[in-house]
C-alpha positions as CSV (number, residue, x, y, z in Angstrom):
1,M,115.6,-165.0,126.7
2,R,115.7,-168.4,124.6
3,V,115.7,-167.6,121.2
4,T,114.6,-170.7,118.8
5,G,115.0,-170.1,114.7
6,H,113.1,-166.5,114.5
7,D,110.9,-167.3,117.6
8,A,111.6,-165.9,120.5
9,A,110.5,-167.0,124.4
10,F,110.9,-164.0,127.3
11,G,110.9,-163.9,131.4
12,V,111.5,-162.1,134.2
13,A,113.6,-162.8,137.6
14,V,112.1,-160.8,140.4
15,R,114.2,-161.0,143.6
16,N,113.2,-159.9,146.6
17,D,116.0,-157.3,148.4
18,R,113.9,-156.7,151.6
19,K,114.3,-158.7,155.2
20,D,110.5,-159.8,154.8
21,Q,108.8,-161.1,152.7
22,V,107.0,-159.2,149.8
23,T,103.6,-160.3,148.2
24,A,104.2,-158.8,143.7
25,S,101.7,-158.3,141.4
26,V,104.8,-158.6,138.0
27,L,103.9,-157.3,134.1
28,V,105.8,-158.9,131.1
29,Q,105.6,-157.9,127.9
30,Y,107.7,-157.1,124.8
31,L,108.9,-154.1,122.5
32,Y,108.3,-155.1,119.0
33,G,108.6,-152.1,116.4
34,G,108.9,-149.9,119.0
35,D,105.7,-150.3,120.7
36,P,104.8,-152.7,123.9
37,K,102.8,-155.4,123.3
38,D,101.6,-158.1,125.7
39,C,102.7,-161.8,125.6
40,P,100.0,-164.9,123.1
41,L,99.7,-166.9,125.7
42,S,99.5,-164.2,127.8
43,R,98.5,-164.9,132.1
44,Y,100.2,-161.5,133.2
45,P,100.0,-159.3,134.8
46,A,99.8,-162.0,137.9
47,A,98.9,-160.7,141.0
48,G,99.9,-162.5,144.9
49,I,103.4,-163.5,144.1
50,V,104.8,-163.9,147.2
51,I,109.1,-163.8,147.6
52,N,110.2,-164.4,151.3
53,P,113.7,-162.7,152.2
54,G,116.5,-163.2,149.6
55,G,114.4,-165.5,147.4
56,I,113.3,-164.8,143.4
57,W,110.3,-165.6,140.9
58,Y,110.6,-166.9,137.6
59,S,107.7,-166.2,135.0
60,S,107.0,-169.0,133.0
61,M,108.5,-168.6,129.4
62,A,105.8,-170.3,127.7
63,N,103.7,-167.4,129.1
64,C,106.1,-165.1,126.7
65,S,106.9,-167.4,123.3
66,V,106.1,-165.1,120.8
67,P,106.9,-166.8,117.3
68,N,108.4,-165.5,113.9
69,L,109.9,-162.2,115.0
70,G,111.8,-162.1,111.8
71,T,115.4,-159.9,111.8
72,Q,113.5,-156.8,113.3
73,Q,115.1,-155.8,116.8
74,F,113.1,-156.1,119.7
75,Q,113.6,-156.0,123.6
76,A,111.9,-158.1,127.0
77,V,110.2,-155.1,129.4
78,S,108.4,-156.1,133.1
79,T,107.3,-153.8,135.6
80,A,106.6,-155.6,139.4
81,V,104.8,-153.8,141.9
82,E,104.7,-154.6,145.8
83,N,101.3,-155.0,146.1
84,P,100.0,-157.3,149.5
85,D,96.5,-156.4,149.0
86,G,95.7,-156.6,145.5
87,T,94.9,-153.1,144.7
88,T,98.5,-151.6,143.9
89,S,98.4,-150.2,140.3
90,M,101.1,-152.0,137.9
91,N,101.3,-147.8,136.3
92,I,103.5,-146.8,139.7
93,G,106.0,-149.5,138.8
94,R,109.0,-148.4,136.6
95,N,109.6,-150.2,133.5
96,V,113.1,-152.9,133.1
97,H,114.0,-153.4,129.9
98,S,115.9,-156.5,128.5
99,P,119.3,-155.6,126.2
100,T,117.5,-154.5,122.5
101,M,118.0,-158.2,120.7
102,S,118.3,-159.1,116.9
103,I,117.8,-162.3,115.3
104,S,120.4,-162.7,112.5
105,S,118.9,-163.6,109.1
106,T,121.0,-167.8,110.4
107,G,119.3,-167.4,113.4
108,A,122.2,-165.9,115.6
109,L,120.6,-163.7,119.1
110,T,122.9,-161.0,119.0
111,C,122.4,-158.3,122.1
112,R,122.9,-154.3,121.9
113,D,124.8,-153.0,125.2
114,K,125.4,-149.5,126.2
115,G,128.1,-148.7,124.6
116,D,126.2,-149.0,121.5
117,T,128.3,-152.3,120.3
118,W,126.4,-156.0,119.5
119,G,127.4,-158.9,120.6
120,T,126.6,-162.3,122.9
121,C,123.0,-162.3,124.3
122,A,125.0,-165.2,126.9
123,P,124.1,-163.3,130.0
124,F,120.7,-163.0,128.9
125,E,120.0,-166.4,127.5
126,Y,117.6,-168.9,129.4
127,V,119.8,-172.1,131.3
128,S,118.0,-174.7,132.4
129,G,117.8,-175.2,136.1
130,S,118.3,-170.9,136.1
């Protein structure tokens, strides 16, 4: 997640915890106003993603950059499935949601934790090189 003003860019990291190489498909969307929405420059679902054992694949945040979110709450949501032959449905995957986020009128990003407390989003923000 990267925020500039009231615009946000979403991304996902998919880790292969297996001992074998995995070929996967990944879907990245965002929730805004309660409904899942496709990324404006969507290239998802992305298929044929090869991840080595212990490796991590990062989506391009340029493909999910959303302008003018205002001060409403939003979330990133993604699904990844093992898809070696390109025929596996994304519907069998489990959605994973980011924390609920909000951009204040001053442009500050806050996240709601499981205890329903609003605070920092630092663990979820994009850091160059990650």
